[in-house]
C-alpha positions in Angstrom: 0.0 0.0 0.0 1.4 3.3 -1.1 0.2 6.2 1.2 -0.8 9.4 -0.6 0.9 12.7 0.4 -2.5 14.4 1.0 -3.6 12.0 3.8 -2.4 11.3 7.2 -0.3 8.1 7.2 -1.6 6.9 10.5 -5.2 7.3 9.4 -4.6 5.6 6.0 -2.8 2.6 7.6 -5.4 2.1 10.4 -8.3 2.4 8.0 -6.7 -0.3 5.8 -5.7 -2.5 8.7 -9.0 -2.1 10.8 -7.7 -4.5 13.5 -4.7 -3.6 15.6 -3.4 -3.3 19.1 -2.8 0.1 20.8 -0.4 0.5 23.7 -1.4 3.4 25.9 0.9 5.7 27.7 0.0 3.8 30.9 1.4 0.6 29.4 -2.0 -1.0 28.9 -2.4 -2.9 25.6 -5.8 -3.0 23.9 -6.8 -5.2 20.9 -9.0 -3.0 18.9 -11.1 -2.7 15.8 -11.3 0.8 14.3 -14.9 2.0 13.9 -14.2 5.6 12.9 -11.4 8.2 13.0 -12.0 11.7 14.5 -9.7 14.7 14.5 -8.5 14.1 18.1 -9.7 10.6 18.9 -10.4 7.1 17.6 -13.7 5.3 18.1 -12.7 1.6 18.7 -14.3 -1.6 19.7 -12.7 -4.1 22.0 -13.9 -7.3 23.6 -15.1 -5.2 26.5 -17.0 -2.5 24.6 -16.7 0.6 22.5 -14.4 3.4 23.5 -13.6 6.9 22.3 -9.8 6.8 22.6 -8.1 10.2 22.6 -5.0 10.1 20.3 -2.8 11.8 23.0 -3.2 8.7 25.2 -1.7 6.3 22.7 2.0 5.5 23.0 2.1 3.4 19.8 0.1 1.1 17.6 1.0 -2.5 16.9 0.1 -3.5 13.4 1.9 -6.9 13.2 4.2 -8.9 15.5 6.4 -11.9 15.3 5.0 -14.8 17.3 7.1 -15.2 20.5 7.1 -19.0 20.3 8.5 -18.9 16.8 11.1 -16.3 17.8 12.1 -18.4 20.8 12.5 -21.6 18.6 14.5 -19.7 16.0 16.8 -18.2 18.7 17.3 -21.6 20.3 18.3 -23.1 17.0 20.8 -20.3 16.3 22.2 -20.6 19.8 22.6 -24.4 19.4 24.4 -23.9 16.1 26.5 -21.1 17.4 27.6 -23.0 20.6 28.6 -26.1 18.5 30.8 -24.0 16.2 32.3 -22.2 19.1 33.0 -25.4 21.0 34.9 -26.9 18.0 37.0 -23.7 17.6 38.1 -23.5 21.2 40.9 -25.6 22.7 42.3 -27.6 19.8 44.9 -30.2 20.5 47.3 -27.7 22.0 44.7 -25.8 24.0 44.9 -22.6 21.8 41.8 -20.6 21.1 41.2 -20.2 17.4 38.9 -17.7 15.7 37.9 -17.4 12.1 39.7 -14.6 10.1 37.3 -12.3 8.3 
């Protein structure tokens, strides 16, 4: 999606996305559906009801996120690969530490 110069980027993105999470300045996180956009507030629906959310209370908007379980699995796989390669490069026959030369 290519935003137009004449429109507000935030408005354009949220109207296209419709469902997103907002993180408030208090640290609370709400899963929302955008109902309408006002000059100073958003009308959103959550699982708990409909809210008129002032824009100045929003710290940031989460449009898309990597699944933590997938991220943890990928990190574990990289760590396992990394520790194997480090273990084979440390302490050869004479106990020297070797490192790859860039």
